[in-house]
N, C-alpha and C positions, 0 to 999 in steps of 0.2 A: 891750535892747542888742544889738547884734551885735556877735562880739569876734570881734578877727582872730584865726584859726589862727595858731601859729607856722609857715613853714615848719621841713618836719624835718632836711630839709638845709642843713646849716653847712660856713662856711670851720673846719677846724682844723687847726692850726700843727702843723708833724709834722717833729721834729731835722732838718739838717743831711745828720748823718752817714750818721744813715736813707735817708734820699732820695737819696747819691747811693750809696749799697749799691743801694737799690729799679731807681735807674736803673742802673748794673752787671749787675743778675739778666736784665732786660730785654732790656739790648742782647748779651747771649753768645748764640750758637747759637742752641742747643737752646730757647729763648727767646720767640723772634727775634718768634712770629709766635700765639706763643704766648697772649701778654697783649699786648694795647692798647696804652693806654699805664698808666703811675704809677698811677694812682686806680687803675682796673680792680684790678690787682695787689695791692696796699693789701690793697681791698676782700672780697676773695677770699680770703687771706690773712687779717684776723679773724675773717668768717663762721664759716670753717673753723678756728680756734682759737673764741675762742668754742660752735660749737657741738662742738667739743671737752670743752670746758671745765666745763658743761652733763651731757655724757652721765661725768662724771666724782663733780662734786658730788651727781648724782639715785644 
């Protein structure tokens, strides 16, 4: 029997206030070209946070 593997990417609901903050952050002149879109910023921020937390707990 062949099992379908679940796609690793999925939709995640984000608090509307946080999303507004992210949009405002991206619109700032200094960040306008650094971050292409909200998803990229959130991906980078979460990745950096997890990397930092893992270093602390080791």
